[in-house]
Each structure stands twice: as C-alpha cells, then as structure tokens.
Steps between C-alpha positions, in 0.01 A plus 500: 500500500508573870192362690300691765653297787853597404402864437374516854875472604598836333499713812690239700762438228546880447550550871750221526697599197535863625591391859770269372619763254589723806733251665742378236796280617790347324561129459511292815435814707123499448400492873215741489363345184516155641315621808233655286457191295476268804245731667281494186527123478364477857222740408409282201475191713819320384614266768778305330804720436877462490775750535798466271812705451402722784267728305336251268166347564325188361128474554288189432133448439361145475166445324236229561499431125771294365754663258858576437743672733544845330728779606462864428796741553550871584832667547508748791822708475551861367788682333754765611317766291402848607126526427373782261139397443332773692277251672330605817594150618869522392772314667574610852857366478734742314691328222285194485191428286277233365622588149442153362131456601567248774239689716243420225609132502444476881171669480395264222597188691356627826176593313490152358524354853231739621275379207553141598428585870158644384438219249658181653308286256743621233790334674595171315781277609769677692596855425836642594583864515860604486596851619858502393774743610794615291393463143712802398798324663650269610223283366244402766336233274823299495541529873142386562551196276804413698296486821292215342177631635311508169629144429369392847164659431476302186464795260420363158476829306582870572353821362629857505430833348676834455326829432638635166492857365569386143152330499170684491286482809234240470726238337729219611764356288722185505673257260606133517862428555762765537347825597763678707874468489773342699724767640835562660696803641837534341803662655823539305803642686784615273839544665784700346799700607483863600748760381500882455264614217790669327685171487229243394757274351613414857156374597230260376181694461194324651264747355625443146478132565145539638396668167638219307334240722153669465532530119637151462226338707235627265647270237364204700146602423576597139713199395478220766132480569228419251307799374175346613628442854406783729782614719575824673843599641505853647751675711326768704787635708876545474725615781871567483795729518661714771552843346487670159874487464561137604477188276231289669609186659148352553157516348190311608204435262153403635250366264205257428469203278168333393402212277210265446686188426738326749737383231524846361541645851785256574671588168491872564645450854784300356579750232477794728756343742729407209481826298524741800819330604659487156402849398638641821827312442532677172522824678749374768228460755312216677127455523310312777145404410237422767144383424226514758258249352159603623154394360420227247265522200134550585376190307128470509343151490309483167196318642470757783522781244222328298279498814577862569409603143176302538389651824609851408326484174440829327741694726803277431767599250824327427810688605838511318795383704670759709865515604415612848551243779286360782591264779167313464714294260650319804161346587467377141826313526308241713135579478298560173399862503341785315586869532294763332493879461211714632436806301515842678565746216269789479616769250220736572614528860863505408561158676775399258815500698699171491571263781766629742414859416469750786171614334332151458127542563193280437136468607421239762176397306727328258601257770154347503572344169784325655281368780233390257763311295624331804151390590438362150837319508392290805227347286700501166816331644278240667376397151147639530 
C-alpha cells in the first residue's frame, strides 16, 4: 500500500504537520504559513517558485522524462475556531485553528515534494505544486485562476485531496462527476414597520413575516424541485427586533444553499427571490434577497477517476456525493481535475469529530497514503 521510500518520510511529515498546526492563519493572512512553505521548498531544492495573492506559492519541478504538466494543490488557511483537541502542539493563536485539516494537506504536499527531491527519477513531465490561500473564503482557487499562472504554465490536469473523518484511515474515496456541491450564502432582509407591542395593528411585524418566509421557502424543496435532485436550503441565524414590547421593524436571515446541478441551483435562486418577496408582501413587509455565489460543483473528470481507482487498487472505495463545498471546483472550470477524500477516521482512538470541529484530530501516518497516491498518479496519469 505505502512503499518503504514513502514510509521513510513519516517523521518529516509528522513534524511539518505539527509545526503548521501551531500557526493557523485565516484566508489571505497566511504570512507565517507562506514563509514556512517557502523555506521548506528551498530546503527541498526547489528553485522555480512563484508568489501569488501575497501568501500563495506555486512551485515547479521539471523532469528529464517527457510527460504531462500535472498540478497538485493544497489549501493553506485555517478557521476562526478555538481549539479543544488537547494536543501538545495545539494552536498558538487563540481563536484560530486548523479545524479543516489544511495542516495535513500542506504536510502531504510538502512531503510529496521531499520525496521527489530524494527520488528525482520519479519526476515525469512538469509537476506544479499549488499552495493556495483562502479556501475557506473568499475562494483562493478562483483568485489563482484569475491570475492566469496555471494557464501560463500549461497545466493539463490538476489533483487535490481532503482529509475526511467520515472515511476510515487507510482508504481513499472518490467518484466520477459531481462529488461536492455548488453553494451560496443567502441573506434575506425583511423590513416592516415598528409599533408598540400593545398596538400591533399599527405596525407591520417583520418577525411574523420572517416566520412565514422561512416556512414558505421550504415549499420550494418539497414542490418545485424534483425529489431526486439533492438541494439544501438552511437558515442558520436570525436577527431582529429592538425590545420585547416593540413590533420588529427589521429581521435579517442568514443561510446556505447547496445543489449539485446548475439548472436546479438557478431555479432555487429564482424561486427564493420571488417567494421571499411575495410572502413578505402578504404580511405588509418587504424582503430583500442577496445571494453570495461561492463555489461551483466539484465535478471529477471520469478518466482521471478511473486512473485513480486503478492506482489506488484495494484501498479505493467510491464515495457518495456530499453537499459540502470546496473551491477546488474553480480549477475544474478550466482544467480537468480529480479531487479525492483521504480517510482519517479511527474510532478506537476517538478520532471521529467532523471537519470544522474544534476537536478534529488525526494521525499523521495517514498522510503517507496521500503521498503514495500522488506518486502513483504521476505514472497513471501519464498513461503508464
């Protein structure tokens, strides 16, 4: 499964993951992280590098053997989460944590580069390594694509992974086509007229209207979207009102919307905008709907998935689609790509907490399987 040469990297990968875990930084603020990555690239003999977006880094290795130009991507940002792992190497920055495993992704990609530094004969064609900021927001993949650097380097295919606590350690999983959803942030502002709570007839209650809007929007999923089309519309926060005895003049709803199909996504957007406005009018209020369209569908190239399944062999399993989102999808808008999950679940150790949890934990030895898969993909994607 993992060969001896890759296993020799365990101590290095463990050290890098733990050092990176201690310096979490939010999107486009990853100064320490970028410096760490760039120092390691120098240590591993990489001489061709490009700085992008301030904190992003693109590294390139060119082999003597002909082959494709393949890119491998790691996100580098953290989350505004207060860590509760109990790790001896816990975050040194209060309120920030690598709660989505990006420390593991960086250690995997750096470990892959270290492997190639030790075994340059394994380099085939041109290999491009993308250390991308701001996956959690505002979407560093889209920003990198806008720079045009991957296009200038001639990237033909791109590969990425994500540690995944739903999947047992020792497995990777993927699927052809839609694997992760397109998503948007939704804000609905409902405006009414305030009055004394003892004279509600003199006002237009935004809270009552908000209740009607939330209930009414659920009918979109029940009656306007096909039962086999996976869509989520969830409102996670609601703010409004001034005092317990005043009819609320404004309520703001914040939520998320996700879908696998662009046509379905567009239809939900249209109906949310229409229904929210019309329902609010029924209560004498007005509704303003704002969509922040974020990431696209992670749509895996079927031929690349077939190669992945072949090189992974007995440790590959097909994943069901997930309505979580990932900005790797922006690369796939222009470049054929495959994105796969790397299992980190270990029930005996209690490593079962989900992504974005303040208690997310995993063993670094699991990252070696990611490195091995990358190594195998160099050969597989070059048709050997």
